[in-house]
PQR file with spaces between the fields and no chain letter, atoms N, CA, C, O and H, PARSE charges and radii, in Angstrom:
ATOM       1  N    UNK     1       4.201    0.704    1.141 -0.4000 1.5000
ATOM       2  CA   UNK     1       4.739   -0.350    0.345 -0.0000 2.0000
ATOM       3  C    UNK     1       3.651   -1.327   -0.047  0.5500 1.7000
ATOM       4  O    UNK     1       3.671   -1.888   -1.143 -0.5500 1.4000
ATOM       5  N    UNK     2       2.692   -1.529    0.860 -0.4000 1.5000
ATOM       6  CA   UNK     2       1.612   -2.439    0.520 -0.0000 2.0000
ATOM       7  C    UNK     2       0.787   -1.867   -0.665  0.5500 1.7000
ATOM       8  O    UNK     2       0.404   -2.591   -1.584 -0.5500 1.4000
ATOM       9  H    UNK     2       2.675   -1.073    1.750  0.4000 1.0000
ATOM      10  N    UNK     3       0.534   -0.549   -0.604 -0.4000 1.5000
ATOM      11  CA   UNK     3      -0.275    0.025   -1.735 -0.0000 2.0000
ATOM      12  C    UNK     3       0.529   -0.035   -3.012  0.5500 1.7000
ATOM      13  O    UNK     3      -0.016   -0.389   -4.057 -0.5500 1.4000
ATOM      14  H    UNK     3       0.846    0.039    0.142  0.4000 1.0000
ATOM      15  N    UNK     4       1.796    0.294   -2.967 -0.4000 1.5000
ATOM      16  CA   UNK     4       2.650    0.252   -4.166 -0.0000 2.0000
ATOM      17  C    UNK     4       2.711   -1.159   -4.742  0.5500 1.7000
ATOM      18  O    UNK     4       2.616   -1.335   -5.957 -0.5500 1.4000
ATOM      19  H    UNK     4       2.239    0.582   -2.118  0.4000 1.0000
ATOM      20  N    UNK     5       2.865   -2.138   -3.905 -0.4000 1.5000
ATOM      21  CA   UNK     5       2.855   -3.554   -4.376 -0.0000 2.0000
ATOM      22  C    UNK     5       1.513   -3.954   -4.977  0.5500 1.7000
ATOM      23  O    UNK     5       1.442   -4.653   -5.987 -0.5500 1.4000
ATOM      24  H    UNK     5       2.942   -1.994   -2.918  0.4000 1.0000
ATOM      25  N    UNK     6       0.436   -3.481   -4.314 -0.4000 1.5000
ATOM      26  CA   UNK     6      -0.914   -3.825   -4.785 -0.0000 2.0000
ATOM      27  C    UNK     6      -1.177   -3.150   -6.145  0.5500 1.7000
ATOM      28  O    UNK     6      -1.743   -3.785   -7.035 -0.5500 1.4000
ATOM      29  H    UNK     6       0.493   -2.913   -3.493  0.4000 1.0000
ATOM      30  N    UNK     7      -0.795   -1.928   -6.317 -0.4000 1.5000
ATOM      31  CA   UNK     7      -0.964   -1.199   -7.584 -0.0000 2.0000
ATOM      32  C    UNK     7      -0.096   -1.882   -8.671  0.5500 1.7000
ATOM      33  O    UNK     7      -0.569   -2.079   -9.790 -0.5500 1.4000
ATOM      34  H    UNK     7      -0.336   -1.412   -5.594  0.4000 1.0000
ATOM      35  N    UNK     8       1.125   -2.233   -8.364 -0.4000 1.5000
ATOM      36  CA   UNK     8       1.995   -2.888   -9.343 -0.0000 2.0000
ATOM      37  C    UNK     8       1.414   -4.246   -9.749  0.5500 1.7000
ATOM      38  O    UNK     8       1.446   -4.606  -10.926 -0.5500 1.4000
ATOM      39  H    UNK     8       1.509   -2.073   -7.454  0.4000 1.0000
ATOM      40  N    UNK     9       0.889   -4.991   -8.793 -0.4000 1.5000
ATOM      41  CA   UNK     9       0.239   -6.300   -9.147 -0.0000 2.0000
ATOM      42  C    UNK     9      -1.010   -6.068   -9.948  0.5500 1.7000
ATOM      43  O    UNK     9      -1.262   -6.827  -10.884 -0.5500 1.4000
ATOM      44  H    UNK     9       0.863   -4.699   -7.837  0.4000 1.0000
ATOM      45  N    UNK    10      -1.828   -5.050   -9.638 -0.4000 1.5000
ATOM      46  CA   UNK    10      -3.012   -4.781  -10.398 -0.0000 2.0000
ATOM      47  C    UNK    10      -2.703   -4.368  -11.846  0.5500 1.7000
ATOM      48  O    UNK    10      -3.406   -4.758  -12.779 -0.5500 1.4000
ATOM      49  H    UNK    10      -1.624   -4.434   -8.877  0.4000 1.0000
ATOM      50  N    UNK    11      -1.628   -3.564  -12.013 -0.4000 1.5000
ATOM      51  CA   UNK    11      -1.205   -3.131  -13.342 -0.0000 2.0000
ATOM      52  C    UNK    11      -0.703   -4.362  -14.185  0.5500 1.7000
ATOM      53  O    UNK    11      -0.997   -4.492  -15.374 -0.5500 1.4000
ATOM      54  H    UNK    11      -1.057   -3.248  -11.256  0.4000 1.0000
ATOM      55  N    UNK    12       0.043   -5.220  -13.517 -0.4000 1.5000
ATOM      56  CA   UNK    12       0.520   -6.420  -14.190 -0.0000 2.0000
ATOM      57  C    UNK    12      -0.648   -7.259  -14.586  0.5500 1.7000
ATOM      58  O    UNK    12      -0.707   -7.735  -15.720 -0.5500 1.4000
ATOM      59  H    UNK    12       0.282   -5.115  -12.551  0.4000 1.0000
ATOM      60  N    UNK    13      -1.597   -7.463  -13.679 -0.4000 1.5000
ATOM      61  CA   UNK    13      -2.784   -8.260  -13.998 -0.0000 2.0000
ATOM      62  C    UNK    13      -3.540   -7.684  -15.199  0.5500 1.7000
ATOM      63  O    UNK    13      -3.952   -8.419  -16.096 -0.5500 1.4000
ATOM      64  H    UNK    13      -1.549   -7.076  -12.758  0.4000 1.0000
ATOM      65  N    UNK    14      -3.713   -6.378  -15.204 -0.4000 1.5000
ATOM      66  CA   UNK    14      -4.399   -5.709  -16.293 -0.0000 2.0000
ATOM      67  C    UNK    14      -3.651   -5.885  -17.596  0.5500 1.7000
ATOM      68  O    UNK    14      -4.274   -6.116  -18.632 -0.5500 1.4000
ATOM      69  H    UNK    14      -3.378   -5.780  -14.476  0.4000 1.0000
ATOM      70  N    UNK    15      -2.350   -5.785  -17.575 -0.4000 1.5000
ATOM      71  CA   UNK    15      -1.551   -5.957  -18.764 -0.0000 2.0000
ATOM      72  C    UNK    15      -1.659   -7.434  -19.341  0.5500 1.7000
ATOM      73  O    UNK    15      -1.627   -7.651  -20.552 -0.5500 1.4000
ATOM      74  H    UNK    15      -1.844   -5.597  -16.733  0.4000 1.0000
ATOM      75  N    UNK    16      -1.783   -8.384  -18.433 -0.4000 1.5000
ATOM      76  CA   UNK    16      -1.864   -9.811  -18.831 -0.0000 2.0000
ATOM      77  C    UNK    16      -3.286  -10.207  -19.297  0.5500 1.7000
ATOM      78  O    UNK    16      -3.454  -10.952  -20.262 -0.5500 1.4000
ATOM      79  H    UNK    16      -1.809   -8.208  -17.449  0.4000 1.0000
ATOM      80  N    UNK    17      -4.285   -9.691  -18.589 -0.4000 1.5000
ATOM      81  CA   UNK    17      -5.635  -10.158  -18.873 -0.0000 2.0000
ATOM      82  C    UNK    17      -6.572   -9.117  -19.459  0.5500 1.7000
ATOM      83  O    UNK    17      -7.619   -9.459  -20.007 -0.5500 1.4000
ATOM      84  H    UNK    17      -4.148   -9.086  -17.805  0.4000 1.0000
ATOM      85  N    UNK    18      -6.196   -7.826  -19.344 -0.4000 1.5000
ATOM      86  CA   UNK    18      -7.044   -6.776  -19.856 -0.0000 2.0000
ATOM      87  C    UNK    18      -8.166   -6.393  -18.906  0.5500 1.7000
ATOM      88  O    UNK    18      -8.964   -5.510  -19.218 -0.5500 1.4000
ATOM      89  H    UNK    18      -5.345   -7.548  -18.898  0.4000 1.0000
ATOM      90  N    UNK    19      -8.240   -7.055  -17.734 -0.4000 1.5000
ATOM      91  CA   UNK    19      -9.256   -6.752  -16.757 -0.0000 2.0000
ATOM      92  C    UNK    19      -8.722   -5.961  -15.632  0.5500 1.7000
ATOM      93  O    UNK    19      -7.610   -6.207  -15.163 -0.5500 1.4000
ATOM      94  H    UNK    19      -7.591   -7.772  -17.481  0.4000 1.0000
ATOM      95  N    UNK    20      -9.516   -4.976  -15.165 -0.4000 1.5000
ATOM      96  CA   UNK    20      -9.130   -4.156  -14.051 -0.0000 2.0000
ATOM      97  C    UNK    20      -9.293   -4.834  -12.715  0.5500 1.7000
ATOM      98  O    UNK    20     -10.146   -5.712  -12.584 -0.5500 1.4000
ATOM      99  H    UNK    20     -10.419   -4.776  -15.546  0.4000 1.0000
ATOM     100  N    UNK    21      -8.519   -4.472  -11.722 -0.4000 1.5000
ATOM     101  CA   UNK    21      -8.588   -5.049  -10.422 -0.0000 2.0000
ATOM     102  C    UNK    21      -8.724   -3.958   -9.348  0.5500 1.7000
ATOM     103  O    UNK    21      -8.035   -2.942   -9.436 -0.5500 1.4000
ATOM     104  H    UNK    21      -7.826   -3.759  -11.828  0.4000 1.0000
ATOM     105  N    UNK    22      -9.529   -4.124   -8.405 -0.4000 1.5000
ATOM     106  CA   UNK    22      -9.668   -3.153   -7.278 -0.0000 2.0000
ATOM     107  C    UNK    22      -8.525   -3.428   -6.228  0.5500 1.7000
ATOM     108  O    UNK    22      -8.302   -4.568   -5.818 -0.5500 1.4000
ATOM     109  H    UNK    22     -10.089   -4.950   -8.333  0.4000 1.0000
ATOM     110  N    UNK    23      -7.846   -2.374   -5.834 -0.4000 1.5000
ATOM     111  CA   UNK    23      -6.792   -2.476   -4.795 -0.0000 2.0000
ATOM     112  C    UNK    23      -7.402   -1.976   -3.516  0.5500 1.7000
ATOM     113  O    UNK    23      -7.906   -0.855   -3.443 -0.5500 1.4000
ATOM     114  H    UNK    23      -8.027   -1.448   -6.166  0.4000 1.0000
ATOM     115  N    UNK    24      -7.352   -2.828   -2.496 -0.4000 1.5000
ATOM     116  CA   UNK    24      -7.892   -2.575   -1.166 -0.0000 2.0000
ATOM     117  C    UNK    24      -6.815   -2.854   -0.119  0.5500 1.7000
ATOM     118  O    UNK    24      -6.391   -4.001    0.026 -0.5500 1.4000
ATOM     119  H    UNK    24      -6.943   -3.739   -2.555  0.4000 1.0000
ATOM     120  N    UNK    25      -6.363   -1.836    0.611 -0.4000 1.5000
ATOM     121  CA   UNK    25      -5.317   -2.015    1.615 -0.0000 2.0000
ATOM     122  C    UNK    25      -5.852   -1.500    2.950  0.5500 1.7000
ATOM     123  O    UNK    25      -6.389   -0.396    3.049 -0.5500 1.4000
ATOM     124  H    UNK    25      -6.707   -0.905    0.493  0.4000 1.0000
ATOM     125  N    UNK    26      -5.684   -2.344    3.974 -0.4000 1.5000
ATOM     126  CA   UNK    26      -6.053   -1.959    5.333 -0.0000 2.0000
ATOM     127  C    UNK    26      -4.844   -1.382    6.056  0.5500 1.7000
ATOM     128  O    UNK    26      -3.791   -2.013    6.142 -0.5500 1.4000
ATOM     129  H    UNK    26      -5.248   -3.240    3.893  0.4000 1.0000
ATOM     130  N    UNK    27      -5.018   -0.154    6.578 -0.4000 1.5000
ATOM     131  CA   UNK    27      -3.918    0.446    7.350 -0.0000 2.0000
ATOM     132  C    UNK    27      -3.695   -0.243    8.679  0.5500 1.7000
ATOM     133  O    UNK    27      -2.562   -0.341    9.151 -0.5500 1.4000
ATOM     134  H    UNK    27      -5.874    0.359    6.508  0.4000 1.0000
ATOM     135  N    UNK    28      -4.791   -0.733    9.298 -0.4000 1.5000
ATOM     136  CA   UNK    28      -4.663   -1.483   10.534 -0.0000 2.0000
ATOM     137  C    UNK    28      -3.951   -2.795   10.319  0.5500 1.7000
ATOM     138  O    UNK    28      -3.105   -3.187   11.122 -0.5500 1.4000
ATOM     139  H    UNK    28      -5.711   -0.654    8.915  0.4000 1.0000
ATOM     140  N    UNK    29      -4.275   -3.453    9.281 -0.4000 1.5000
ATOM     141  CA   UNK    29      -3.647   -4.724    8.985 -0.0000 2.0000
ATOM     142  C    UNK    29      -2.118   -4.558    8.698  0.5500 1.7000
ATOM     143  O    UNK    29      -1.280   -5.362    9.105 -0.5500 1.4000
ATOM     144  H    UNK    29      -4.963   -3.135    8.628  0.4000 1.0000
ATOM     145  N    UNK    30      -1.831   -3.448    7.963 -0.4000 1.5000
ATOM     146  CA   UNK    30      -0.471   -3.140    7.684 -0.0000 2.0000
ATOM     147  C    UNK    30       0.324   -2.833    8.986  0.5500 1.7000
ATOM     148  O    UNK    30       1.470   -3.253    9.148 -0.5500 1.4000
ATOM     149  H    UNK    30      -2.512   -2.795    7.632  0.4000 1.0000
ATOM     150  N    UNK    31      -0.328   -2.091    9.895 -0.4000 1.5000
ATOM     151  CA   UNK    31       0.331   -1.775   11.205 -0.0000 2.0000
ATOM     152  C    UNK    31       0.618   -3.043   11.984  0.5500 1.7000
ATOM     153  O    UNK    31       1.690   -3.177   12.574 -0.5500 1.4000
ATOM     154  H    UNK    31      -1.259   -1.750    9.763  0.4000 1.0000
ATOM     155  N    UNK    32      -0.316   -3.970   11.997 -0.4000 1.5000
ATOM     156  CA   UNK    32      -0.091   -5.234   12.727 -0.0000 2.0000
ATOM     157  C    UNK    32       1.011   -6.030   12.097  0.5500 1.7000
ATOM     158  O    UNK    32       1.845   -6.599   12.802 -0.5500 1.4000
ATOM     159  H    UNK    32      -1.187   -3.861   11.517  0.4000 1.0000
ATOM     160  N    UNK    33       1.041   -6.088   10.730 -0.4000 1.5000
ATOM     161  CA   UNK    33       1.996   -6.853   10.027 -0.0000 2.0000
ATOM     162  C    UNK    33       3.414   -6.312   10.297  0.5500 1.7000
ATOM     163  O    UNK    33       4.353   -7.089   10.473 -0.5500 1.4000
ATOM     164  H    UNK    33       0.364   -5.626   10.158  0.4000 1.0000
ATOM     165  N    UNK    34       3.564   -4.947   10.329 -0.4000 1.5000
ATOM     166  CA   UNK    34       4.898   -4.387   10.562 -0.0000 2.0000
ATOM     167  C    UNK    34       5.306   -4.497   12.023  0.5500 1.7000
ATOM     168  O    UNK    34       6.500   -4.446   12.315 -0.5500 1.4000
ATOM     169  H    UNK    34       2.802   -4.316   10.186  0.4000 1.0000
ATOM     170  N    UNK    35       4.361   -4.647   12.961 -0.4000 1.5000
ATOM     171  CA   UNK    35       4.690   -4.777   14.375 -0.0000 2.0000
ATOM     172  C    UNK    35       5.035   -6.217   14.771  0.5500 1.7000
ATOM     173  O    UNK    35       5.656   -6.462   15.805 -0.5500 1.4000
ATOM     174  H    UNK    35       3.391   -4.688   12.723  0.4000 1.0000
ATOM     175  N    UNK    36       4.623   -7.144   13.937 -0.4000 1.5000
ATOM     176  CA   UNK    36       4.790   -8.578   14.285 -0.0000 2.0000
ATOM     177  C    UNK    36       6.223   -8.959   14.621  0.5500 1.7000
ATOM     178  O    UNK    36       6.419   -9.686   15.595 -0.5500 1.4000
ATOM     179  H    UNK    36       4.118   -6.945   13.097  0.4000 1.0000
ATOM     180  N    UNK    37       7.242   -8.519   13.882 -0.4000 1.5000
ATOM     181  CA   UNK    37       8.621   -8.944   14.246 -0.0000 2.0000
ATOM     182  C    UNK    37       9.032   -8.471   15.643  0.5500 1.7000
ATOM     183  O    UNK    37       9.722   -9.197   16.357 -0.5500 1.4000
ATOM     184  H    UNK    37       7.083   -7.929   13.090  0.4000 1.0000
ATOM     185  N    UNK    38       8.608   -7.239   16.051 -0.4000 1.5000
ATOM     186  CA   UNK    38       8.956   -6.768   17.389 -0.0000 2.0000
ATOM     187  C    UNK    38       8.279   -7.626   18.449  0.5500 1.7000
ATOM     188  O    UNK    38       8.875   -7.917   19.486 -0.5500 1.4000
ATOM     189  H    UNK    38       8.047   -6.649   15.471  0.4000 1.0000
ATOM     190  N    UNK    39       7.083   -8.018   18.206 -0.4000 1.5000
ATOM     191  CA   UNK    39       6.324   -8.815   19.158 -0.0000 2.0000
ATOM     192  C    UNK    39       7.000  -10.201   19.237  0.5500 1.7000
ATOM     193  O    UNK    39       7.203  -10.732   20.329 -0.5500 1.4000
ATOM     194  H    UNK    39       6.598   -7.781   17.364  0.4000 1.0000
ATOM     195  N    UNK    40       7.342  -10.773   18.086 -0.4000 1.5000
ATOM     196  CA   UNK    40       8.032  -12.069   18.065 -0.0000 2.0000
ATOM     197  C    UNK    40       9.363  -12.047   18.832  0.5500 1.7000
ATOM     198  O    UNK    40       9.671  -12.963   19.595 -0.5500 1.4000
ATOM     199  H    UNK    40       7.178  -10.342   17.199  0.4000 1.0000
ATOM     200  N    UNK    41      10.123  -11.005   18.614 -0.4000 1.5000
ATOM     201  CA   UNK    41      11.404  -10.918   19.300 -0.0000 2.0000
ATOM     202  C    UNK    41      11.225  -10.843   20.830  0.5500 1.7000
ATOM     203  O    UNK    41      11.978  -11.446   21.594 -0.5500 1.4000
ATOM     204  H    UNK    41       9.872  -10.261   17.994  0.4000 1.0000
ATOM     205  N    UNK    42      10.213  -10.092   21.236 -0.4000 1.5000
ATOM     206  CA   UNK    42       9.961   -9.933   22.636 -0.0000 2.0000
ATOM     207  C    UNK    42       9.479  -11.281   23.262  0.5500 1.7000
ATOM     208  O    UNK    42       9.927  -11.673   24.339 -0.5500 1.4000
ATOM     209  H    UNK    42       9.601   -9.603   20.615  0.4000 1.0000
ATOM     210  N    UNK    43       8.595  -11.939   22.581 -0.4000 1.5000
ATOM     211  CA   UNK    43       8.070  -13.221   23.141 -0.0000 2.0000
ATOM     212  C    UNK    43       9.124  -14.319   23.129  0.5500 1.7000
ATOM     213  O    UNK    43       9.189  -15.112   24.068 -0.5500 1.4000
ATOM     214  H    UNK    43       8.230  -11.621   21.706  0.4000 1.0000
ATOM     215  N    UNK    44       9.948  -14.385   22.095 -0.4000 1.5000
ATOM     216  CA   UNK    44      10.937  -15.450   21.963 -0.0000 2.0000
ATOM     217  C    UNK    44      12.204  -15.213   22.794  0.5500 1.7000
ATOM     218  O    UNK    44      12.670  -16.123   23.480 -0.5500 1.4000
ATOM     219  H    UNK    44       9.895  -13.741   21.332  0.4000 1.0000
ATOM     220  N    UNK    45      12.768  -13.991   22.736 -0.4000 1.5000
ATOM     221  CA   UNK    45      14.029  -13.736   23.321 -0.0000 2.0000
ATOM     222  C    UNK    45      14.014  -12.640   24.426  0.5500 1.7000
ATOM     223  O    UNK    45      15.060  -12.369   25.016 -0.5500 1.4000
ATOM     224  H    UNK    45      12.390  -13.252   22.178  0.4000 1.0000
ATOM     225  N    UNK    46      12.904  -12.036   24.701 -0.4000 1.5000
ATOM     226  CA   UNK    46      12.817  -11.035   25.720 -0.0000 2.0000
ATOM     227  C    UNK    46      13.428   -9.722   25.289  0.5500 1.7000
ATOM     228  O    UNK    46      13.744   -8.881   26.131 -0.5500 1.4000
ATOM     229  H    UNK    46      12.055  -12.256   24.222  0.4000 1.0000
ATOM     230  N    UNK    47      13.605   -9.524   23.962 -0.4000 1.5000
ATOM     231  CA   UNK    47      14.158   -8.247   23.467 -0.0000 2.0000
ATOM     232  C    UNK    47      13.033   -7.295   23.261  0.5500 1.7000
ATOM     233  O    UNK    47      12.040   -7.607   22.604 -0.5500 1.4000
ATOM     234  H    UNK    47      13.349  -10.207   23.278  0.4000 1.0000
ATOM     235  N    UNK    48      13.194   -6.097   23.840 -0.4000 1.5000
ATOM     236  CA   UNK    48      12.203   -5.029   23.726 -0.0000 2.0000
ATOM     237  C    UNK    48      12.760   -4.024   22.761  0.5500 1.7000
ATOM     238  O    UNK    48      13.793   -3.414   23.039 -0.5500 1.4000
ATOM     239  H    UNK    48      14.001   -5.844   24.374  0.4000 1.0000
ATOM     240  N    UNK    49      12.089   -3.820   21.594 -0.4000 1.5000
ATOM     241  CA   UNK    49      12.548   -2.846   20.629 -0.0000 2.0000
ATOM     242  C    UNK    49      11.879   -1.531   20.927  0.5500 1.7000
ATOM     243  O    UNK    49      10.654   -1.423   20.866 -0.5500 1.4000
ATOM     244  H    UNK    49      11.250   -4.315   21.368  0.4000 1.0000
ATOM     245  N    UNK    50      12.676   -0.522   21.252 -0.4000 1.5000
ATOM     246  CA   UNK    50      12.136    0.768   21.649 -0.0000 2.0000
ATOM     247  C    UNK    50      12.339    1.729   20.515  0.5500 1.7000
ATOM     248  O    UNK    50      13.209    1.546   19.663 -0.5500 1.4000
ATOM     249  H    UNK    50      13.671   -0.610   21.302  0.4000 1.0000
ATOM     250  N    UNK    51      11.507    2.775   20.518 -0.4000 1.5000
ATOM     251  CA   UNK    51      11.603    3.823   19.499 -0.0000 2.0000
ATOM     252  C    UNK    51      12.867    4.624   19.712  0.5500 1.7000
ATOM     253  O    UNK    51      13.311    4.814   20.845 -0.5500 1.4000
ATOM     254  H    UNK    51      10.800    2.924   21.210  0.4000 1.0000
ATOM     255  N    UNK    52      13.452    5.099   18.612 -0.4000 1.5000
ATOM     256  CA   UNK    52      14.621    5.929   18.688 -0.0000 2.0000
ATOM     257  C    UNK    52      14.296    7.416   18.914  0.5500 1.7000
ATOM     258  O    UNK    52      15.195    8.257   18.919 -0.5500 1.4000
ATOM     259  H    UNK    52      13.092    4.945   17.692  0.4000 1.0000
ATOM     260  N    UNK    53      13.012    7.731   19.099 -0.4000 1.5000
ATOM     261  CA   UNK    53      12.637    9.099   19.318 -0.0000 2.0000
ATOM     262  C    UNK    53      13.062    9.534   20.745  0.5500 1.7000
ATOM     263  O    UNK    53      12.961    8.745   21.684 -0.5500 1.4000
ATOM     264  H    UNK    53      12.282    7.048   19.095  0.4000 1.0000
ATOM     265  N    UNK    54      13.513   10.732   20.895 -0.4000 1.5000
ATOM     266  CA   UNK    54      13.938   11.196   22.196 -0.0000 2.0000
ATOM     267  C    UNK    54      12.884   11.383   23.220  0.5500 1.7000
ATOM     268  O    UNK    54      11.730   11.652   22.886 -0.5500 1.4000
ATOM     269  H    UNK    54      13.595   11.373   20.132  0.4000 1.0000
ATOM     270  N    UNK    55      13.253   11.246   24.492 -0.4000 1.5000
ATOM     271  CA   UNK    55      12.286   11.500   25.555 -0.0000 2.0000
ATOM     272  C    UNK    55      12.085   13.025   25.690  0.5500 1.7000
ATOM     273  O    UNK    55      12.922   13.797   25.224 -0.5500 1.4000
ATOM     274  H    UNK    55      14.191   11.027   24.763  0.4000 1.0000
ATOM     275  N    UNK    56      11.037   13.437   26.291 -0.4000 1.5000
ATOM     276  CA   UNK    56      10.742   14.831   26.471 -0.0000 2.0000
ATOM     277  C    UNK    56      11.947   15.531   27.170  0.5500 1.7000
ATOM     278  O    UNK    56      12.439   15.073   28.201 -0.5500 1.4000
ATOM     279  H    UNK    56      10.357   12.810   26.670  0.4000 1.0000
ATOM     280  N    UNK    57      12.393   16.644   26.570 -0.4000 1.5000
ATOM     281  CA   UNK    57      13.475   17.440   27.187 -0.0000 2.0000
ATOM     282  C    UNK    57      14.855   16.984   26.821  0.5500 1.7000
ATOM     283  O    UNK    57      15.813   17.627   27.251 -0.5500 1.4000
ATOM     284  H    UNK    57      11.993   17.016   25.732  0.4000 1.0000
ATOM     285  N    UNK    58      15.043   15.916   26.052 -0.4000 1.5000
ATOM     286  CA   UNK    58      16.372   15.436   25.628 -0.0000 2.0000
ATOM     287  C    UNK    58      16.614   15.860   24.217  0.5500 1.7000
ATOM     288  O    UNK    58      15.707   16.326   23.527 -0.5500 1.4000
ATOM     289  H    UNK    58      14.264   15.395   25.702  0.4000 1.0000
ATOM     290  N    UNK    59      17.838   15.700   23.788 -0.4000 1.5000
ATOM     291  CA   UNK    59      18.191   16.121   22.434 -0.0000 2.0000
ATOM     292  C    UNK    59      17.689   15.075   21.433  0.5500 1.7000
ATOM     293  O    UNK    59      17.652   13.883   21.741 -0.5500 1.4000
ATOM     294  H    UNK    59      18.574   15.321   24.349  0.4000 1.0000
ATOM     295  N    UNK    60      17.308   15.520   20.247 -0.4000 1.5000
ATOM     296  CA   UNK    60      16.754   14.635   19.214 -0.0000 2.0000
ATOM     297  C    UNK    60      17.847   13.632   18.777  0.5500 1.7000
ATOM     298  O    UNK    60      19.030   13.967   18.726 -0.5500 1.4000
ATOM     299  H    UNK    60      17.338   16.488   19.997  0.4000 1.0000
ATOM     300  N    UNK    61      17.426   12.428   18.473 -0.4000 1.5000
ATOM     301  CA   UNK    61      18.316   11.334   18.015 -0.0000 2.0000
ATOM     302  C    UNK    61      17.928   10.909   16.629  0.5500 1.7000
ATOM     303  O    UNK    61      17.057   11.518   16.008 -0.5500 1.4000
ATOM     304  H    UNK    61      16.465   12.156   18.515  0.4000 1.0000
ATOM     305  N    UNK    62      18.572    9.856   16.127 -0.4000 1.5000
ATOM     306  CA   UNK    62      18.220    9.325   14.861 -0.0000 2.0000
ATOM     307  C    UNK    62      17.315    8.117   15.037  0.5500 1.7000
ATOM     308  O    UNK    62      17.758    7.088   15.547 -0.5500 1.4000
ATOM     309  H    UNK    62      19.279    9.361   16.632  0.4000 1.0000
ATOM     310  N    UNK    63      16.032    8.221   14.616 -0.4000 1.5000
ATOM     311  CA   UNK    63      15.078    7.115   14.822 -0.0000 2.0000
ATOM     312  C    UNK    63      15.565    5.862   14.096  0.5500 1.7000
ATOM     313  O    UNK    63      15.336    4.755   14.584 -0.5500 1.4000
ATOM     314  H    UNK    63      15.672    9.056   14.201  0.4000 1.0000
ATOM     315  N    UNK    64      16.224    5.999   12.956 -0.4000 1.5000
ATOM     316  CA   UNK    64      16.651    4.806   12.210 -0.0000 2.0000
ATOM     317  C    UNK    64      17.794    4.107   12.874  0.5500 1.7000
ATOM     318  O    UNK    64      18.047    2.938   12.580 -0.5500 1.4000
ATOM     319  H    UNK    64      16.411    6.898   12.560  0.4000 1.0000
ATOM     320  N    UNK    65      18.520    4.793   13.787 -0.4000 1.5000
ATOM     321  CA   UNK    65      19.635    4.155   14.419 -0.0000 2.0000
ATOM     322  C    UNK    65      19.396    3.675   15.845  0.5500 1.7000
ATOM     323  O    UNK    65      20.328    3.532   16.636 -0.5500 1.4000
ATOM     324  H    UNK    65      18.315    5.742   14.025  0.4000 1.0000
ATOM     325  N    UNK    66      18.108    3.427   16.157 -0.4000 1.5000
ATOM     326  CA   UNK    66      17.767    2.983   17.513 -0.0000 2.0000
ATOM     327  C    UNK    66      18.280    1.580   17.742  0.5500 1.7000
ATOM     328  O    UNK    66      18.077    0.681   16.926 -0.5500 1.4000
ATOM     329  H    UNK    66      17.351    3.544   15.515  0.4000 1.0000
ATOM     330  N    UNK    67      18.931    1.415   18.838 -0.4000 1.5000
ATOM     331  CA   UNK    67      19.434    0.105   19.244 -0.0000 2.0000
ATOM     332  C    UNK    67      18.379   -0.672   20.004  0.5500 1.7000
ATOM     333  O    UNK    67      17.740   -0.122   20.900 -0.5500 1.4000
ATOM     334  H    UNK    67      19.096    2.145   19.501  0.4000 1.0000
ATOM     335  N    UNK    68      18.184   -1.926   19.671 -0.4000 1.5000
ATOM     336  CA   UNK    68      17.234   -2.693   20.499 -0.0000 2.0000
ATOM     337  C    UNK    68      17.732   -2.881   21.926  0.5500 1.7000
ATOM     338  O    UNK    68      18.918   -3.122   22.149 -0.5500 1.4000
ATOM     339  H    UNK    68      18.703   -2.373   18.942  0.4000 1.0000
ATOM     340  N    UNK    69      16.866   -2.776   22.845 -0.4000 1.5000
ATOM     341  CA   UNK    69      17.223   -2.932   24.264 -0.0000 2.0000
ATOM     342  C    UNK    69      16.705   -4.265   24.734  0.5500 1.7000
ATOM     343  O    UNK    69      15.612   -4.674   24.342 -0.5500 1.4000
ATOM     344  H    UNK    69      15.903   -2.580   22.664  0.4000 1.0000
ATOM     345  N    UNK    70      17.468   -4.960   25.572 -0.4000 1.5000
ATOM     346  CA   UNK    70      17.068   -6.232   26.125 -0.0000 2.0000
ATOM     347  C    UNK    70      16.393   -6.034   27.438  0.5500 1.7000
ATOM     348  O    UNK    70      16.832   -5.211   28.242 -0.5500 1.4000
ATOM     349  H    UNK    70      18.355   -4.628   25.890  0.4000 1.0000
ATOM     350  N    UNK    71      15.331   -6.767   27.685 -0.4000 1.5000
ATOM     351  CA   UNK    71      14.594   -6.632   28.952 -0.0000 2.0000
ATOM     352  C    UNK    71      15.369   -7.236   30.086  0.5500 1.7000
ATOM     353  O    UNK    71      15.062   -6.926   31.237 -0.5500 1.4000
ATOM     354  H    UNK    71      14.974   -7.435   27.032  0.4000 1.0000
ATOM     355  N    UNK    72      16.371   -8.094   29.846 -0.4000 1.5000
ATOM     356  CA   UNK    72      17.112   -8.695   30.920 -0.0000 2.0000
ATOM     357  C    UNK    72      18.250   -7.785   31.442  0.5500 1.7000
ATOM     358  O    UNK    72      18.919   -8.107   32.424 -0.5500 1.4000
ATOM     359  H    UNK    72      16.620   -8.346   28.911  0.4000 1.0000
ATOM     360  N    UNK    73      18.445   -6.646   30.758 -0.4000 1.5000
ATOM     361  CA   UNK    73      19.374   -5.641   31.269 -0.0000 2.0000
ATOM     362  C    UNK    73      18.790   -4.933   32.436  0.5500 1.7000
ATOM     363  O    UNK    73      17.605   -4.603   32.400 -0.5500 1.4000
ATOM     364  H    UNK    73      17.901   -6.385   29.960  0.4000 1.0000
ATOM     365  N    UNK    74      19.535   -4.675   33.467 -0.4000 1.5000
ATOM     366  CA   UNK    74      19.056   -4.032   34.667 -0.0000 2.0000
ATOM     367  C    UNK    74      18.686   -2.702   34.485  0.5500 1.7000
ATOM     368  O    UNK    74      18.261   -2.044   35.435 -0.5500 1.4000
ATOM     369  H    UNK    74      20.498   -4.943   33.495  0.4000 1.0000
């Protein structure tokens, strides 16, 4: 999404000004940006967001349907 947004912004800039723009996207920065909400939830409310991927030996689940787990649950 970052690259698509950057390309769209660069194309818009070129259409408006006629000048090309270099698009530079950091995958590490993107990873930190997408992880930030999970970190904030954990720090503020103690909610731990776990992956929906199955544990070894269990049946596969739906990663998009993962329910957040609270750390205060026993």
